[in-house]
mmJSON file of the N, C-alpha and C atoms, coordinates in Angstrom:
{"data_MODEL":{"atom_site":{
"group_PDB":["ATOM","ATOM","ATOM","ATOM","ATOM","ATOM","ATOM","ATOM","ATOM","ATOM","ATOM","ATOM","ATOM","ATOM","ATOM","ATOM","ATOM","ATOM","ATOM","ATOM","ATOM","ATOM","ATOM","ATOM","ATOM","ATOM","ATOM","ATOM","ATOM","ATOM","ATOM","ATOM","ATOM","ATOM","ATOM","ATOM","ATOM","ATOM","ATOM","ATOM","ATOM","ATOM","ATOM","ATOM","ATOM","ATOM","ATOM","ATOM","ATOM","ATOM","ATOM","ATOM","ATOM","ATOM","ATOM","ATOM","ATOM","ATOM","ATOM","ATOM","ATOM","ATOM","ATOM","ATOM","ATOM","ATOM","ATOM","ATOM","ATOM","ATOM","ATOM","ATOM","ATOM","ATOM","ATOM","ATOM","ATOM","ATOM","ATOM","ATOM","ATOM","ATOM","ATOM","ATOM","ATOM","ATOM","ATOM","ATOM","ATOM","ATOM","ATOM","ATOM","ATOM","ATOM","ATOM","ATOM","ATOM","ATOM","ATOM","ATOM","ATOM","ATOM","ATOM","ATOM","ATOM","ATOM","ATOM","ATOM","ATOM","ATOM","ATOM","ATOM","ATOM","ATOM","ATOM","ATOM","ATOM","ATOM","ATOM","ATOM","ATOM","ATOM","ATOM","ATOM","ATOM","ATOM","ATOM","ATOM","ATOM","ATOM","ATOM","ATOM","ATOM","ATOM","ATOM","ATOM","ATOM","ATOM","ATOM","ATOM","ATOM","ATOM","ATOM","ATOM","ATOM","ATOM","ATOM","ATOM","ATOM","ATOM","ATOM","ATOM","ATOM","ATOM","ATOM","ATOM","ATOM","ATOM","ATOM","ATOM","ATOM","ATOM","ATOM","ATOM","ATOM","ATOM","ATOM","ATOM","ATOM","ATOM","ATOM","ATOM","ATOM","ATOM","ATOM","ATOM","ATOM","ATOM","ATOM","ATOM","ATOM","ATOM","ATOM","ATOM","ATOM","ATOM","ATOM","ATOM","ATOM","ATOM","ATOM","ATOM","ATOM","ATOM","ATOM","ATOM","ATOM","ATOM","ATOM","ATOM","ATOM","ATOM","ATOM","ATOM"],
"id":[1,2,3,4,5,6,7,8,9,10,11,12,13,14,15,16,17,18,19,20,21,22,23,24,25,26,27,28,29,30,31,32,33,34,35,36,37,38,39,40,41,42,43,44,45,46,47,48,49,50,51,52,53,54,55,56,57,58,59,60,61,62,63,64,65,66,67,68,69,70,71,72,73,74,75,76,77,78,79,80,81,82,83,84,85,86,87,88,89,90,91,92,93,94,95,96,97,98,99,100,101,102,103,104,105,106,107,108,109,110,111,112,113,114,115,116,117,118,119,120,121,122,123,124,125,126,127,128,129,130,131,132,133,134,135,136,137,138,139,140,141,142,143,144,145,146,147,148,149,150,151,152,153,154,155,156,157,158,159,160,161,162,163,164,165,166,167,168,169,170,171,172,173,174,175,176,177,178,179,180,181,182,183,184,185,186,187,188,189,190,191,192,193,194,195,196,197,198,199,200,201,202,203,204],
"type_symbol":["N","C","C","N","C","C","N","C","C","N","C","C","N","C","C","N","C","C","N","C","C","N","C","C","N","C","C","N","C","C","N","C","C","N","C","C","N","C","C","N","C","C","N","C","C","N","C","C","N","C","C","N","C","C","N","C","C","N","C","C","N","C","C","N","C","C","N","C","C","N","C","C","N","C","C","N","C","C","N","C","C","N","C","C","N","C","C","N","C","C","N","C","C","N","C","C","N","C","C","N","C","C","N","C","C","N","C","C","N","C","C","N","C","C","N","C","C","N","C","C","N","C","C","N","C","C","N","C","C","N","C","C","N","C","C","N","C","C","N","C","C","N","C","C","N","C","C","N","C","C","N","C","C","N","C","C","N","C","C","N","C","C","N","C","C","N","C","C","N","C","C","N","C","C","N","C","C","N","C","C","N","C","C","N","C","C","N","C","C","N","C","C","N","C","C","N","C","C","N","C","C","N","C","C"],
"label_atom_id":["N","CA","C","N","CA","C","N","CA","C","N","CA","C","N","CA","C","N","CA","C","N","CA","C","N","CA","C","N","CA","C","N","CA","C","N","CA","C","N","CA","C","N","CA","C","N","CA","C","N","CA","C","N","CA","C","N","CA","C","N","CA","C","N","CA","C","N","CA","C","N","CA","C","N","CA","C","N","CA","C","N","CA","C","N","CA","C","N","CA","C","N","CA","C","N","CA","C","N","CA","C","N","CA","C","N","CA","C","N","CA","C","N","CA","C","N","CA","C","N","CA","C","N","CA","C","N","CA","C","N","CA","C","N","CA","C","N","CA","C","N","CA","C","N","CA","C","N","CA","C","N","CA","C","N","CA","C","N","CA","C","N","CA","C","N","CA","C","N","CA","C","N","CA","C","N","CA","C","N","CA","C","N","CA","C","N","CA","C","N","CA","C","N","CA","C","N","CA","C","N","CA","C","N","CA","C","N","CA","C","N","CA","C","N","CA","C","N","CA","C","N","CA","C","N","CA","C","N","CA","C","N","CA","C","N","CA","C"],
"label_alt_id":[null,null,null,null,null,null,null,null,null,null,null,null,null,null,null,null,null,null,null,null,null,null,null,null,null,null,null,null,null,null,null,null,null,null,null,null,null,null,null,null,null,null,null,null,null,null,null,null,null,null,null,null,null,null,null,null,null,null,null,null,null,null,null,null,null,null,null,null,null,null,null,null,null,null,null,null,null,null,null,null,null,null,null,null,null,null,null,null,null,null,null,null,null,null,null,null,null,null,null,null,null,null,null,null,null,null,null,null,null,null,null,null,null,null,null,null,null,null,null,null,null,null,null,null,null,null,null,null,null,null,null,null,null,null,null,null,null,null,null,null,null,null,null,null,null,null,null,null,null,null,null,null,null,null,null,null,null,null,null,null,null,null,null,null,null,null,null,null,null,null,null,null,null,null,null,null,null,null,null,null,null,null,null,null,null,null,null,null,null,null,null,null,null,null,null,null,null,null,null,null,null,null,null,null],
"label_comp_id":["MET","MET","MET","ALA","ALA","ALA","PRO","PRO","PRO","ALA","ALA","ALA","LEU","LEU","LEU","PRO","PRO","PRO","PRO","PRO","PRO","ALA","ALA","ALA","ALA","ALA","ALA","HIS","HIS","HIS","PRO","PRO","PRO","ALA","ALA","ALA","GLU","GLU","GLU","GLU","GLU","GLU","LEU","LEU","LEU","GLY","GLY","GLY","ARG","ARG","ARG","GLU","GLU","GLU","PHE","PHE","PHE","ALA","ALA","ALA","ILE","ILE","ILE","CYS","CYS","CYS","ASP","ASP","ASP","GLY","GLY","GLY","GLU","GLU","GLU","CYS","CYS","CYS","ARG","ARG","ARG","ALA","ALA","ALA","LEU","LEU","LEU","ALA","ALA","ALA","ALA","ALA","ALA","HIS","HIS","HIS","LEU","LEU","LEU","GLY","GLY","GLY","ARG","ARG","ARG","ARG","ARG","ARG","PRO","PRO","PRO","ARG","ARG","ARG","LEU","LEU","LEU","SER","SER","SER","PRO","PRO","PRO","GLN","GLN","GLN","GLU","GLU","GLU","ALA","ALA","ALA","GLU","GLU","GLU","SER","SER","SER","TYR","TYR","TYR","LYS","LYS","LYS","ALA","ALA","ALA","LEU","LEU","LEU","LEU","LEU","LEU","ARG","ARG","ARG","ARG","ARG","ARG","ARG","ARG","ARG","ALA","ALA","ALA","ARG","ARG","ARG","ILE","ILE","ILE","ALA","ALA","ALA","ASP","ASP","ASP","GLU","GLU","GLU","TRP","TRP","TRP","ARG","ARG","ARG","MET","MET","MET","ALA","ALA","ALA","ARG","ARG","ARG","SER","SER","SER","LEU","LEU","LEU","GLY","GLY","GLY"],
"label_asym_id":["A","A","A","A","A","A","A","A","A","A","A","A","A","A","A","A","A","A","A","A","A","A","A","A","A","A","A","A","A","A","A","A","A","A","A","A","A","A","A","A","A","A","A","A","A","A","A","A","A","A","A","A","A","A","A","A","A","A","A","A","A","A","A","A","A","A","A","A","A","A","A","A","A","A","A","A","A","A","A","A","A","A","A","A","A","A","A","A","A","A","A","A","A","A","A","A","A","A","A","A","A","A","A","A","A","A","A","A","A","A","A","A","A","A","A","A","A","A","A","A","A","A","A","A","A","A","A","A","A","A","A","A","A","A","A","A","A","A","A","A","A","A","A","A","A","A","A","A","A","A","A","A","A","A","A","A","A","A","A","A","A","A","A","A","A","A","A","A","A","A","A","A","A","A","A","A","A","A","A","A","A","A","A","A","A","A","A","A","A","A","A","A","A","A","A","A","A","A","A","A","A","A","A","A"],
"label_entity_id":["1","1","1","1","1","1","1","1","1","1","1","1","1","1","1","1","1","1","1","1","1","1","1","1","1","1","1","1","1","1","1","1","1","1","1","1","1","1","1","1","1","1","1","1","1","1","1","1","1","1","1","1","1","1","1","1","1","1","1","1","1","1","1","1","1","1","1","1","1","1","1","1","1","1","1","1","1","1","1","1","1","1","1","1","1","1","1","1","1","1","1","1","1","1","1","1","1","1","1","1","1","1","1","1","1","1","1","1","1","1","1","1","1","1","1","1","1","1","1","1","1","1","1","1","1","1","1","1","1","1","1","1","1","1","1","1","1","1","1","1","1","1","1","1","1","1","1","1","1","1","1","1","1","1","1","1","1","1","1","1","1","1","1","1","1","1","1","1","1","1","1","1","1","1","1","1","1","1","1","1","1","1","1","1","1","1","1","1","1","1","1","1","1","1","1","1","1","1","1","1","1","1","1","1"],
"label_seq_id":[1,1,1,2,2,2,3,3,3,4,4,4,5,5,5,6,6,6,7,7,7,8,8,8,9,9,9,10,10,10,11,11,11,12,12,12,13,13,13,14,14,14,15,15,15,16,16,16,17,17,17,18,18,18,19,19,19,20,20,20,21,21,21,22,22,22,23,23,23,24,24,24,25,25,25,26,26,26,27,27,27,28,28,28,29,29,29,30,30,30,31,31,31,32,32,32,33,33,33,34,34,34,35,35,35,36,36,36,37,37,37,38,38,38,39,39,39,40,40,40,41,41,41,42,42,42,43,43,43,44,44,44,45,45,45,46,46,46,47,47,47,48,48,48,49,49,49,50,50,50,51,51,51,52,52,52,53,53,53,54,54,54,55,55,55,56,56,56,57,57,57,58,58,58,59,59,59,60,60,60,61,61,61,62,62,62,63,63,63,64,64,64,65,65,65,66,66,66,67,67,67,68,68,68],
"pdbx_PDB_ins_code":[null,null,null,null,null,null,null,null,null,null,null,null,null,null,null,null,null,null,null,null,null,null,null,null,null,null,null,null,null,null,null,null,null,null,null,null,null,null,null,null,null,null,null,null,null,null,null,null,null,null,null,null,null,null,null,null,null,null,null,null,null,null,null,null,null,null,null,null,null,null,null,null,null,null,null,null,null,null,null,null,null,null,null,null,null,null,null,null,null,null,null,null,null,null,null,null,null,null,null,null,null,null,null,null,null,null,null,null,null,null,null,null,null,null,null,null,null,null,null,null,null,null,null,null,null,null,null,null,null,null,null,null,null,null,null,null,null,null,null,null,null,null,null,null,null,null,null,null,null,null,null,null,null,null,null,null,null,null,null,null,null,null,null,null,null,null,null,null,null,null,null,null,null,null,null,null,null,null,null,null,null,null,null,null,null,null,null,null,null,null,null,null,null,null,null,null,null,null,null,null,null,null,null,null],
"Cartn_x":[-3.238,-3.707,-2.012,-2.225,-0.987,-0.024,1.016,2.014,1.588,1.991,2.45,3.524,3.353,4.14,4.782,6.16,6.321,5.443,5.542,4.524,5.381,4.246,5.276,5.691,6.257,7.667,6.644,6.159,5.124,3.76,2.511,2.001,1.731,2.43,2.736,3.225,4.018,4.438,2.902,2.66,1.232,0.35,-0.281,-0.727,-0.414,0.849,1.801,1.252,1.339,1.506,-0.087,-0.935,-2.727,-2.285,-2.33,-2.341,-2.022,-0.904,-0.689,-1.324,-1.935,-3.266,-3.912,-4.373,-5.668,-5.825,-4.42,-4.09,-3.943,-3.511,-3.225,-4.823,-5.508,-7.129,-7.897,-7.379,-7.916,-7.534,-6.296,-6.323,-6.533,-6.635,-7.111,-8.514,-9.128,-10.625,-10.589,-9.973,-9.704,-10.678,-9.02,-8.427,-9.564,-10.108,-10.977,-12.581,-13.129,-14.104,-13.833,-12.027,-12.218,-12.946,-12.867,-12.541,-14.026,-15.193,-16.624,-17.251,-17.874,-18.836,-19.504,-20.2,-21.024,-21.071,-21.177,-20.849,-22.689,-22.963,-24.119,-23.801,-24.986,-25.031,-24.252,-24.391,-23.371,-22.148,-21.099,-20.11,-20.071,-20.391,-19.996,-20.159,-20.959,-20.619,-19.729,-19.688,-18.661,-16.668,-16.633,-15.544,-15.831,-16.509,-16.719,-16.137,-16.586,-16.134,-14.607,-13.815,-12.641,-11.979,-12.1,-12.029,-11.766,-12.68,-12.697,-11.874,-12.118,-11.73,-9.824,-9.68,-8.335,-7.742,-8.584,-8.254,-7.812,-9.694,-9.315,-8.117,-7.467,-5.785,-4.757,-4.907,-3.816,-3.941,-4.993,-5.244,-4.593,-4.77,-4.378,-3.057,-2.613,-1.143,-0.306,-1.056,-0.181,-0.101,-1.214,-1.508,-0.167,-0.504,0.803,2.528,2.414,3.859,4.187,3.358,3.36,3.836,2.991,3.493,4.635,5.288,6.137,7.701],
"Cartn_y":[4.982,6.009,6.392,6.587,7.416,8.336,8.659,9.229,10.941,11.562,12.993,13.303,13.923,13.891,15.913,16.557,17.715,18.069,19.322,20.638,20.224,20.048,19.893,21.237,20.713,22.316,22.618,21.584,22.123,21.342,21.859,21.399,19.015,19.221,18.592,16.447,17.918,16.882,16.73,17.833,17.457,16.524,16.878,15.921,14.294,13.964,13.221,12.339,13.338,12.116,13.12,13.123,13.077,11.441,11.152,10.049,9.256,8.728,8.027,7.448,9.457,8.237,7.453,8.448,7.754,6.471,6.628,4.548,3.973,4.787,3.212,2.981,3.893,4.092,3.366,3.148,2.006,0.764,0.695,-1.24,-1.286,-0.771,-0.662,-1.621,-1.08,-0.884,-1.894,-2.293,-3.36,-4.853,-4.736,-6.037,-6.031,-5.233,-5.06,-5.341,-5.444,-5.778,-6.866,-7.452,-8.504,-9.569,-9.748,-10.456,-10.481,-9.836,-10.368,-11.493,-11.577,-12.04,-11.52,-10.112,-9.624,-8.055,-7.63,-6.079,-5.544,-4.676,-3.885,-2.869,-2.216,-1.184,0.17,0.494,1.189,1.094,0.112,-0.357,-0.174,-0.672,-0.622,0.361,1.35,2.613,4.1,3.642,4.488,3.498,2.484,1.749,2.297,2.817,2.985,4.434,5.075,6.404,6.961,6.017,6.338,6.1,4.922,4.986,6.041,6.562,7.755,9.145,8.99,9.838,9.987,8.799,8.123,8.251,8.091,8.286,9.869,10.783,12.112,12.65,12.633,12.954,12.349,11.618,10.785,11.371,11.483,12.578,14.065,14.683,16.166,16.144,15.008,14.794,14.339,13.551,13.348,14.619,15.911,16.914,17.778,18.114,18.777,18.447,17.048,16.827,17.119,17.246,17.477,18.98,19.383,21.326,21.878,20.491,21.526,20.942],
"Cartn_z":[12.05,12.436,11.1,10.437,9.384,10.611,10.265,10.627,10.199,11.128,10.047,9.599,8.366,7.533,7.5,7.577,7.1,6.533,6.365,5.515,3.812,3.102,1.538,0.832,0.197,-0.638,-2.092,-1.948,-3.351,-3.936,-3.905,-5.068,-4.947,-5.95,-6.083,-4.747,-4.168,-3.126,-2.084,-2.269,-1.567,-1.886,-3.187,-3.366,-3.117,-3.383,-3.571,-1.863,-1.074,0.419,0.334,0.037,-0.094,-0.315,-1.597,-2.735,-1.334,-1.003,0.331,1.396,1.446,2.66,2.27,0.912,0.863,0.156,-0.009,-0.894,0.088,1.349,2.138,3.27,3.447,3.147,2.427,1.258,0.178,0.451,0.684,0.986,2.582,3.449,4.898,4.978,3.876,4.125,2.778,2.101,0.808,1.896,2.478,3.212,4.603,5.036,6.555,5.895,4.298,3.965,3.255,2.596,1.78,2.83,4.12,5.593,5.466,5.102,4.915,4.052,4.299,3.395,2.126,2.602,2.047,2.37,1.46,1.859,1.549,2.774,2.935,1.939,1.255,0.546,0.595,2.246,2.837,2.353,3.174,2.649,1.466,0.409,-0.894,-1.692,-0.96,-1.314,-1.47,0.614,1.06,0.355,-0.087,-1.176,-1.868,-2.978,-4.139,-4.257,-2.924,-2.989,-2.296,-1.951,-1.624,-2.806,-3.286,-4.793,-5.567,-6.106,-6.918,-6.372,-4.87,-4.112,-4.62,-4.317,-5.022,-5.609,-7.51,-8.303,-8.921,-8.546,-8.293,-8.164,-6.592,-6.512,-7.083,-7.648,-8.721,-10.108,-10.341,-11.494,-11.188,-9.686,-9.941,-9.712,-8.932,-8.856,-9.907,-10.7,-12.54,-12.9,-12.999,-13.719,-12.682,-11.458,-11.127,-11.292,-11.142,-11.744,-13.212,-14.221,-15.469,-15.741,-15.267,-15.044,-13.841,-12.944,-12.361,-12.49],
"occupancy":[1.0,1.0,1.0,1.0,1.0,1.0,1.0,1.0,1.0,1.0,1.0,1.0,1.0,1.0,1.0,1.0,1.0,1.0,1.0,1.0,1.0,1.0,1.0,1.0,1.0,1.0,1.0,1.0,1.0,1.0,1.0,1.0,1.0,1.0,1.0,1.0,1.0,1.0,1.0,1.0,1.0,1.0,1.0,1.0,1.0,1.0,1.0,1.0,1.0,1.0,1.0,1.0,1.0,1.0,1.0,1.0,1.0,1.0,1.0,1.0,1.0,1.0,1.0,1.0,1.0,1.0,1.0,1.0,1.0,1.0,1.0,1.0,1.0,1.0,1.0,1.0,1.0,1.0,1.0,1.0,1.0,1.0,1.0,1.0,1.0,1.0,1.0,1.0,1.0,1.0,1.0,1.0,1.0,1.0,1.0,1.0,1.0,1.0,1.0,1.0,1.0,1.0,1.0,1.0,1.0,1.0,1.0,1.0,1.0,1.0,1.0,1.0,1.0,1.0,1.0,1.0,1.0,1.0,1.0,1.0,1.0,1.0,1.0,1.0,1.0,1.0,1.0,1.0,1.0,1.0,1.0,1.0,1.0,1.0,1.0,1.0,1.0,1.0,1.0,1.0,1.0,1.0,1.0,1.0,1.0,1.0,1.0,1.0,1.0,1.0,1.0,1.0,1.0,1.0,1.0,1.0,1.0,1.0,1.0,1.0,1.0,1.0,1.0,1.0,1.0,1.0,1.0,1.0,1.0,1.0,1.0,1.0,1.0,1.0,1.0,1.0,1.0,1.0,1.0,1.0,1.0,1.0,1.0,1.0,1.0,1.0,1.0,1.0,1.0,1.0,1.0,1.0,1.0,1.0,1.0,1.0,1.0,1.0,1.0,1.0,1.0,1.0,1.0,1.0],
"B_iso_or_equiv":[0.0,0.0,0.0,0.0,0.0,0.0,0.0,0.0,0.0,0.0,0.0,0.0,0.0,0.0,0.0,0.0,0.0,0.0,0.0,0.0,0.0,0.0,0.0,0.0,0.0,0.0,0.0,0.0,0.0,0.0,0.0,0.0,0.0,0.0,0.0,0.0,0.0,0.0,0.0,0.0,0.0,0.0,0.0,0.0,0.0,0.0,0.0,0.0,0.0,0.0,0.0,0.0,0.0,0.0,0.0,0.0,0.0,0.0,0.0,0.0,0.0,0.0,0.0,0.0,0.0,0.0,0.0,0.0,0.0,0.0,0.0,0.0,0.0,0.0,0.0,0.0,0.0,0.0,0.0,0.0,0.0,0.0,0.0,0.0,0.0,0.0,0.0,0.0,0.0,0.0,0.0,0.0,0.0,0.0,0.0,0.0,0.0,0.0,0.0,0.0,0.0,0.0,0.0,0.0,0.0,0.0,0.0,0.0,0.0,0.0,0.0,0.0,0.0,0.0,0.0,0.0,0.0,0.0,0.0,0.0,0.0,0.0,0.0,0.0,0.0,0.0,0.0,0.0,0.0,0.0,0.0,0.0,0.0,0.0,0.0,0.0,0.0,0.0,0.0,0.0,0.0,0.0,0.0,0.0,0.0,0.0,0.0,0.0,0.0,0.0,0.0,0.0,0.0,0.0,0.0,0.0,0.0,0.0,0.0,0.0,0.0,0.0,0.0,0.0,0.0,0.0,0.0,0.0,0.0,0.0,0.0,0.0,0.0,0.0,0.0,0.0,0.0,0.0,0.0,0.0,0.0,0.0,0.0,0.0,0.0,0.0,0.0,0.0,0.0,0.0,0.0,0.0,0.0,0.0,0.0,0.0,0.0,0.0,0.0,0.0,0.0,0.0,0.0,0.0],
"pdbx_formal_charge":[null,null,null,null,null,null,null,null,null,null,null,null,null,null,null,null,null,null,null,null,null,null,null,null,null,null,null,null,null,null,null,null,null,null,null,null,null,null,null,null,null,null,null,null,null,null,null,null,null,null,null,null,null,null,null,null,null,null,null,null,null,null,null,null,null,null,null,null,null,null,null,null,null,null,null,null,null,null,null,null,null,null,null,null,null,null,null,null,null,null,null,null,null,null,null,null,null,null,null,null,null,null,null,null,null,null,null,null,null,null,null,null,null,null,null,null,null,null,null,null,null,null,null,null,null,null,null,null,null,null,null,null,null,null,null,null,null,null,null,null,null,null,null,null,null,null,null,null,null,null,null,null,null,null,null,null,null,null,null,null,null,null,null,null,null,null,null,null,null,null,null,null,null,null,null,null,null,null,null,null,null,null,null,null,null,null,null,null,null,null,null,null,null,null,null,null,null,null,null,null,null,null,null,null],
"auth_seq_id":[1,1,1,2,2,2,3,3,3,4,4,4,5,5,5,6,6,6,7,7,7,8,8,8,9,9,9,10,10,10,11,11,11,12,12,12,13,13,13,14,14,14,15,15,15,16,16,16,17,17,17,18,18,18,19,19,19,20,20,20,21,21,21,22,22,22,23,23,23,24,24,24,25,25,25,26,26,26,27,27,27,28,28,28,29,29,29,30,30,30,31,31,31,32,32,32,33,33,33,34,34,34,35,35,35,36,36,36,37,37,37,38,38,38,39,39,39,40,40,40,41,41,41,42,42,42,43,43,43,44,44,44,45,45,45,46,46,46,47,47,47,48,48,48,49,49,49,50,50,50,51,51,51,52,52,52,53,53,53,54,54,54,55,55,55,56,56,56,57,57,57,58,58,58,59,59,59,60,60,60,61,61,61,62,62,62,63,63,63,64,64,64,65,65,65,66,66,66,67,67,67,68,68,68],
"auth_comp_id":["MET","MET","MET","ALA","ALA","ALA","PRO","PRO","PRO","ALA","ALA","ALA","LEU","LEU","LEU","PRO","PRO","PRO","PRO","PRO","PRO","ALA","ALA","ALA","ALA","ALA","ALA","HIS","HIS","HIS","PRO","PRO","PRO","ALA","ALA","ALA","GLU","GLU","GLU","GLU","GLU","GLU","LEU","LEU","LEU","GLY","GLY","GLY","ARG","ARG","ARG","GLU","GLU","GLU","PHE","PHE","PHE","ALA","ALA","ALA","ILE","ILE","ILE","CYS","CYS","CYS","ASP","ASP","ASP","GLY","GLY","GLY","GLU","GLU","GLU","CYS","CYS","CYS","ARG","ARG","ARG","ALA","ALA","ALA","LEU","LEU","LEU","ALA","ALA","ALA","ALA","ALA","ALA","HIS","HIS","HIS","LEU","LEU","LEU","GLY","GLY","GLY","ARG","ARG","ARG","ARG","ARG","ARG","PRO","PRO","PRO","ARG","ARG","ARG","LEU","LEU","LEU","SER","SER","SER","PRO","PRO","PRO","GLN","GLN","GLN","GLU","GLU","GLU","ALA","ALA","ALA","GLU","GLU","GLU","SER","SER","SER","TYR","TYR","TYR","LYS","LYS","LYS","ALA","ALA","ALA","LEU","LEU","LEU","LEU","LEU","LEU","ARG","ARG","ARG","ARG","ARG","ARG","ARG","ARG","ARG","ALA","ALA","ALA","ARG","ARG","ARG","ILE","ILE","ILE","ALA","ALA","ALA","ASP","ASP","ASP","GLU","GLU","GLU","TRP","TRP","TRP","ARG","ARG","ARG","MET","MET","MET","ALA","ALA","ALA","ARG","ARG","ARG","SER","SER","SER","LEU","LEU","LEU","GLY","GLY","GLY"],
"auth_asym_id":["A","A","A","A","A","A","A","A","A","A","A","A","A","A","A","A","A","A","A","A","A","A","A","A","A","A","A","A","A","A","A","A","A","A","A","A","A","A","A","A","A","A","A","A","A","A","A","A","A","A","A","A","A","A","A","A","A","A","A","A","A","A","A","A","A","A","A","A","A","A","A","A","A","A","A","A","A","A","A","A","A","A","A","A","A","A","A","A","A","A","A","A","A","A","A","A","A","A","A","A","A","A","A","A","A","A","A","A","A","A","A","A","A","A","A","A","A","A","A","A","A","A","A","A","A","A","A","A","A","A","A","A","A","A","A","A","A","A","A","A","A","A","A","A","A","A","A","A","A","A","A","A","A","A","A","A","A","A","A","A","A","A","A","A","A","A","A","A","A","A","A","A","A","A","A","A","A","A","A","A","A","A","A","A","A","A","A","A","A","A","A","A","A","A","A","A","A","A","A","A","A","A","A","A"],
"auth_atom_id":["N","CA","C","N","CA","C","N","CA","C","N","CA","C","N","CA","C","N","CA","C","N","CA","C","N","CA","C","N","CA","C","N","CA","C","N","CA","C","N","CA","C","N","CA","C","N","CA","C","N","CA","C","N","CA","C","N","CA","C","N","CA","C","N","CA","C","N","CA","C","N","CA","C","N","CA","C","N","CA","C","N","CA","C","N","CA","C","N","CA","C","N","CA","C","N","CA","C","N","CA","C","N","CA","C","N","CA","C","N","CA","C","N","CA","C","N","CA","C","N","CA","C","N","CA","C","N","CA","C","N","CA","C","N","CA","C","N","CA","C","N","CA","C","N","CA","C","N","CA","C","N","CA","C","N","CA","C","N","CA","C","N","CA","C","N","CA","C","N","CA","C","N","CA","C","N","CA","C","N","CA","C","N","CA","C","N","CA","C","N","CA","C","N","CA","C","N","CA","C","N","CA","C","N","CA","C","N","CA","C","N","CA","C","N","CA","C","N","CA","C","N","CA","C","N","CA","C","N","CA","C","N","CA","C","N","CA","C"],
"pdbx_PDB_model_num":[1,1,1,1,1,1,1,1,1,1,1,1,1,1,1,1,1,1,1,1,1,1,1,1,1,1,1,1,1,1,1,1,1,1,1,1,1,1,1,1,1,1,1,1,1,1,1,1,1,1,1,1,1,1,1,1,1,1,1,1,1,1,1,1,1,1,1,1,1,1,1,1,1,1,1,1,1,1,1,1,1,1,1,1,1,1,1,1,1,1,1,1,1,1,1,1,1,1,1,1,1,1,1,1,1,1,1,1,1,1,1,1,1,1,1,1,1,1,1,1,1,1,1,1,1,1,1,1,1,1,1,1,1,1,1,1,1,1,1,1,1,1,1,1,1,1,1,1,1,1,1,1,1,1,1,1,1,1,1,1,1,1,1,1,1,1,1,1,1,1,1,1,1,1,1,1,1,1,1,1,1,1,1,1,1,1,1,1,1,1,1,1,1,1,1,1,1,1,1,1,1,1,1,1]
}}}
């Protein structure tokens, strides 16, 4: 479980923290799935969905930083 983070001062910080949490989840799931010889379609789709979420957050964070 990720440690509790203090509230963000502005949206870019909040998105950065959200990205850090999501990135950690991606890395943990990749490590878990990497030990498996085969993935079920559900596991593969869950991982792809998490990667898409991480990419979306990264894009929003990048935009927030460029505006701030």
